[in-house]
N, C-alpha and C positions, 0 to 999 in steps of 0.2 A: 392112253390107252382111249382107241376109237369108240365113242356110244353110239350104238344102233337108232336112229329116231323111232322106229316104232318100240322098241324095249324101253326107252325113256319114256314114251305115253304110257306102255302099259304098267310102268312102276308108279308114275304120278296117279295113275289113275286107282290102283292100289291102296296107296297112300290115303287117296280121297274115300275110297269105301271103310278103311279101318278107322278114320276118324270120326266119319258120319254113323258106324256102328256104337263106337265108343260114345259120342253124343248120345244117340238115341239109349243108350243103356243107361246113361247120367241119368236122361231125363225120365226114364221108365222107373228109375228106383227112388226117384223123388218128385216131389212136385214140383211143376213148371214155376219160376220165377212170378210172383203176382198173382200164382192162380191158388184156389181153396186146398188145403190138404182133405178137406171132409168131402166136398162134391168135386174138385177140380174146375170149378167155374174161376173165372178170372172176377177175384174181388176188387180190383181196380179199374173196372170198366166204367166210364163215363156214362154210358147208357143205362146205370141201374145197379151198379155194385158198388163198394165201399171202401174206403182207401184204408189200408193197414199200415198204422202210425208206429214209430219208435217209440223209444224211450222219452220221458217226460223230461222235459228243459229245465233248469232253475229259473226262477220268477226273478226280475230284477231286486237286487239288494241280498240275495239269498246266498245261504251257504248250505252245501250238502251236509247234514249229520246223519251217518249209519247207524240204523239202530241195533239194539242187541240188550242184554242184561245186565243189570247192576241191582246194588242194594240200595234203596231209596231208605232215606230218614237216618242216614248214617252219619250221626253228629258225633264228634271227637268231647264236645263240652256240654253241656244242659246247666249252666249257671242261673238261669231263669225259673228252673223248677217247675214248666209250665206241661211237661209231660206229654208234649203234642208231635215227638217224634218218636216214631217206633220203627227199627229196623226192619225191612221187608223186601224180599228180593221181588223184582218186577222186571217185565219186558217192555222195551218200546219199540215201535216200528221204526225204519227210517222216515225220516221226513227234512225238510228247508226250515232254517231258521236265518233272521236277518243276521248279516254281519255284526251289525250295530244298533243301539237303541234307535229308536226314530227320531229323528233331529227337530230342531226348531223350524229348519227351512222344508222338512218334508210337511210337517204340519202345516206351515203357511201355505203350500201349495192346495194343499183340502181346503183353508179356510178361503183362499182367494177362488176356486173353483164355486166354492158355495154362494160367495158373495155374487159371483158372474152370473150362476146359473140361479140362484133364489135370491133376489136382490132384497136386502133388508131394510130396503124403503118403501116394499109394499108390505102390507100390513099382514097379508096372509103367510109371508115367507118370512118375517121379522125373526120369529122364534126359532127358524131352522140355525140361521148363522150364529145368533147369538147363546144358542145351545151347544154350540160346537167349541164357541170359544175357551181356550183355557182360564182357569182363576189364577189371574198376575197376582192378586193381592194374597197367595198362600207364601209370598218372601216376608210379609209384615211379621214384625217382632215387638210385642209390648214395649220390651227395654232393651230394643236392637234398631239402628238405623239402617234400614235396607231398601227405602224408595228406589234408588238407583236399580235394584233388580227388577222392582215391580213396573216400573216405565221401560226398562230395556231389555230385560232377559228375552222375551218372546220375540221383539222385532227388530232389536238392534243388527246390522250385517255383523259386527266382531262375535256372537253368539249364533250364528248361523249353523254350524256344526256340532253346537252343545245340546245334549238329549233335552227334549221337551218335558217340561214338568208342569203342575196346576193341570193335570187332566185325569180325571176321574175313569173307573174302569168302563162305564157306559160308552164314555167319549172314544175310547181307544178301541172299542169292541166295534163301533161306527165307522170310526176310521180305517179299520180292516175290511170293512164291509165295501167303502168307497174304493179303495187301493184295488180290490179285487176286479171292480167294474172299470176300472182307468185301464188296469193293465191288460184285460181281455178286450178291450175296445180299440187299444193300440195295437194288439195283435192281429185282431180281424182287419184294420186298417191297414197295415202293412203285408197282409196278404190277399188285400184286395177286396175283400167283401164287405167293406164299408166305403162310403166316400170320403176321400183324402181330406183332411182338416174338418168335416164334419163335428168331431168331438170339441172345435173349439169355435166353429162358426156358425152351426147350425144348432146347437144345443139348447134347450130352453126348458123350464120349468116342468112342463106339460110334455116335452119329446127329448127324451134322453135314454143313455143308454144303460140297462142291467141284464147281467150275464145271464140269470136264472132266466129272465124275461125271452132274451134271446133263445135259449135253448128250447122252450117250451113253446115260445109264440113270436117266432122271428118277425114276423108282420105287423105284431104290435110294438115293435121296436122302434123309437123314434116316430111315434104318432103314426107308426103305417107307413112312411115315405119310401116307396121304394125306389128312390132319386138318391137316399142316404145308403138306405139297406140292400145293398145292390144282389141280384139274382145270379148267384155264381161268381165265379172269380173275375171279379173287373166287370160283372155286369154279363157275362158272357152267354149266361142261359136264357137272358131275355131276348138276345138276336140268334139264340139256338133252337127255338121252337120249329117243329115241322108239321107238314101238313098231309094226310094220305091221301091216294087218288080221289076217296069218296069226300074229301074235303074236312075231314076230320083233324082237329088239332091236337098233335101229342106234344105234352110240356116237357120241358127235363125233369130229371126226378134229382133228389138230394142236391138242390141248388142252394142250401143255406148249410152252413158249418154247423155239426152235429156233435152229441160228446163223443161219439164214436170215430169223428175225425181228428181226434186227439191234439186237436191245434189249442185250444183254450185250455187255463191252468186251473186246478182248484181253487179253491178259494182262500186269500190271507186271511189270518186268525189268529187270535192269542192264543200262545201255546199252554198247553195242559201244564199242570205242576210237574208232575215225571216227566214228561218233555224237555221244560227246562231243567230241571235238577240233573238229568242225564246229559244234557249239552252243556251244563255247565262245570259239571265236575270231569267230565272230557278223559273219564279212566282209561280210555283207548290207549293215551300216553303211556300207561302204565302197565300195557298187557304184555306177556309174557307166554307164547302158546296161547293156552287158554284158560290163563289166569290173570288177576290181576298183580302186578307185583309191587307190594307196598302199600300204603295207604294215603291217601291224597285228602289235606284238609281243606284246601282251596283249590281254584281252579287250574292252579300250577303244580307242579311237582315240590316236593319239601313241606317245612314245618313253618317256613318265615313266610314275609311279606314283603323282605327284600330280596332282591337279585341275586344269585350267587356266579353268575358268569362273570367271565374276566372283563370283559368289555363293559359290562354295564352294572358290575359288583356294588352292592350296597345302595342302588336305584330301587326305590318303591314300585312295587307289581301293580297298584290299585290305588285309587284314590278315595280315602277314608278317613277319618277321625280318630287321631293317634293319641290321643289323651284329652282331658279338661282344657279347654281353651287353646288346642293344639290340631287345627284343621289342614295342615299341611307339612307341620316341622318346620325347621329353621329355615328361613331365605338364603338360596343357595343350592348346595349339589346335594345336599339330603333331603331337601323339598319335595312333595309328590307333584308338585306344579300344579297345585289348585287348592283354594281355599271354597271354593262351592262348587259346582260341578265343572267338569273340565271337558274340552274339545272331544268328541270319540276318535278313538284309534292312536290316542295318547300314550297308550300301555301294550306291552305285548299282549298278542291272540293267545285262547287256550289250543288245547292240542286239535281241538276242532274247526280253528280257523276263527274263532268268534270272539269279539273284542267286550271288553267291561261288564264280563259275568259276576265280576265282582267289584264292588266300589262305583262311583259315579252317581249311577240311582239306582235303588231298587227297582221292581219291573213287577207289574200287574200281569197274572197269571188267568186261565179262563175259569180255574175251578171255586166252587163254594167252598168255604172253610168248614172243615171238622177237625175237632181235636185227634180222631183216629183216622188214618187211613186201614181202608176195610179190606185188606189183602187176601181175607180169607174168602171172600167172594169172587174177586177178583185180580188179577196179577199181570194181564197184558192191556197195555195201553189204557192204564187205571185214567179215570176220570170222572167226579162228582160235578154235576152241572147238567145231564143232558136235558133238553127239552125239545122231545120231540114234534114237529109240525109237520102241516103237508098243504098243498094248493088248495085255495078256495075255489070250489067251480060254482061258476053262476047258473041260471036257469037255461042260458043257454047251451050249456053243458061244455065251455071255455073256463081256462082259468080265469079268475078276476084280475084285474090291474086297478092298482092303486091311482086314483084321481086327485084332483086339487081339490076335492070336496071331502075326500075318504082318508087323508092322511092321518097318523095319530101320533100324540106327542105324549110322553110321559112326562109327570108332574112330580119333582124329583123330594126328598123331604127336606130340601133347605128351599123348595119353593120354584127352584129352575126347571124350566120347561126344555126337553129334548126330543127332537123327531126322532123316532123309530120305523116311519115307514115314508118313504117318497112317490111322488108321480112314477109312473112307469115301471115299478115295481111288482111282483105278484103277491097277491093279499094272501097271509099266511092265518092258519088256523090250528089248533092243538089236532092231534089225533084222536080219533074216535075208537070203539070198538069194531070198528070195521078193518082195522090194523091191528088189534090188538087180541082179538077173539080167539081163543085156545094156543096162544102162542107162549112158548118155553123162556124166551129170551127179553121181551117187555112185556106190561099189560098196562100201562099209562102214558099219558104224555108228559107229564113233571114228573121226573126222577131226582129233585134235589133231597131229597128226604129218605131214599130208600133205604132200609136197613138201619137207619139212623137219624132220630126226631120224628119218626113217623110214631101213631100211636102204639103198635105192635112193640116197639124200642123203647116205649116210655115205662119206666119202673111201675107206673100206676095202672098199666093194661091190664085188665082182669083177663087173661086165657081163658077160652071154653066158658064164662059166665055167659048167662043170659040176660043179666042185668045192663043197662046201658052204658055206653063208654063216654056219651057226651063232656060229662063234668072232668075228663080226664086234663091233667095237668101236662102241659107241654114242656118236654125236656129242655128248650131254650127258651129261658124267660126274661126276653132283652125287651130294651124300650121301645114303644111303639108312638112315637111322634106321627102327628096328622098335619097335612097342609090341602087346604081346599081353598075353592072359588067360588066368593059369593054372589048372588046374583048381580052386582054391580061392577064386578070383575076384577074384586080385591081381594088380595089373598089372604086367606085367614089361617095363623100357623096356630097349631095345638100341639104344645110338648108335653112329652109324659114327665108328670110328675112325682109318679109312683115309688115310692122308697122300698118297695118289694121285689123290685128287679134282682135278678141273680146273674145276667152274663150279658155280653154285649155280642154273641154271637147269634144269627137269624139266617135266614136263607137269601139275605142282601148283603152279605159280605162276603169279599173275596179275597182271596189268597195273595201274597206278593213274597218275591224271593229276591234273596242277594242283600248284600248291604248296602249303603248310598255313603254319600260325599260328608255326612252328619253322623254315619253310625261307626260303632267302634269295630277291629279287627274280628270281634267274636260273631257278627252277623255276614263275614263275607264268605264264611262254610256254605256251599251250595244246597246243604241238606237243613239250614234253617229255614223254618217257615214263620210268617206271620199273618195277619188279616187285618183289614179295614172296610169299612162300609164302600160299595160299590159307587155310590153316586157321589161320596168325596173326594179332593183332592188333598195334594200335600207339596211341598218343596222338593220333595227328596224320592217320590214314585214317577220313575217313566215307564216305557212297555216297549217291547217289539216285538213284530208279527213273526209267525210260523206257518208253512204250507206243509199239507200232507204229501205223500210221495205214493204216487201210484205206481206198479209194475214191480219191479227187482229190488231186493233187498239192497243189493249193493250198485254201485256205479260200476266198479271194475272188476273183471273175472279173477278170482283168489286164485293164488299161487301157492302149493307149498314150500316153506321154506327147507333150503338143505342144511 
């Protein structure tokens, strides 16, 4: 069939009009790509908009743990009769957790950075490095030979991928803060907002990177060196300033990464007790529609510590003490593969993909220990340990920065000094009534004792009494040791010799979870909980980090099962 040329042109024109109308219709019914649904403005405009970021990415070493509801404190046995596990329903938000415990290699990277930036040969910085060192003498035993571990466990390459021990709760917390800054520093460098290799070549004690400082006062990061802290991606903003006809310079806006950019990750931190227990139990593996089918005693399915799979039947699923004088079993097939700790990832992961959530080492969590979890007050992201702070604002109206002369150290009960603030960080102070006045959700900075251990929860508190309550007895009558430094710089240790103490519980003891290489199977139950002073370390407690998730609860779209 012969097609007329004019008819063909009319046909093509008609198709173009239809496509154009259809496209306009779609654009009118929904916001254009990159434009605001509220105003129609281009939110990705480089001249003054802001970038609309997507989902959060997992930080290095982290595994996604989808949140949900679970029964916290659900133990099958309570042979200790300490009554500190009361089953209660809790809901945990989605978060990220380290796939394995923090290893010796990871912690040595931290120590090396401190040594490079804050040389221990300088008197001002000596306590920083020494305060971060793990206590290698935790391996010593009065009636056992263990000098091999004391000398080699932390630094010998053979133990590189073994979990770090000898780290107290405070040191674990400080490592988490350091890790946050190093990860975000690398992200900024990778995306062209920091000079390449500045994190190793240009960093000094006075000029370093801190995430919160960058977000609040980017020009104060790295001592305000604009050759390191670039204005815009790869310094593009420094070259992009424009001049109007009357000679006025128009500086580019939003030249630094902000929280709204979505580029920087939330902080690495210790997991809360509820997060750790939820992640260890991994009840998601028992889920059948909207219920958990069956009960798990351990992070794996079943009631036994050995594998029942055909290919691995009989293998131990964790590293723990199997009996008196039996830390690994008989040499050979039935051995659990370790007599002390073991290399990470040597045992199967649980249903969240997390390794060693039972055995190997027990792990610090963020919570201050109390015998009872107060689920009557809160059943969502439960955590006891909140101490709210804010940035200290100076006389110039700007946030104060920690300097070499304003660094702060904590003196631990054993006399060890640990740095709690470093040059380049923002100075933090407790929140005051400007933040708490007429609030319903919190009314003080320190909430460690809320509804437990404060005056009103003491049995001796006189409600409605006009008499003074100054002589009230504390709920937790624990030993109070004191360490001071005299005028000559010598340490004076004052031991509490009172025989009237009734408990070891106080505001400085933290929860640790999970069984270890020297614990019996009883402690492998994720719901079991114990406590230890936050400034002391052992050869069986390590830690892993967590990170909050921002945005959606789930990573993948849910689909109903047919």
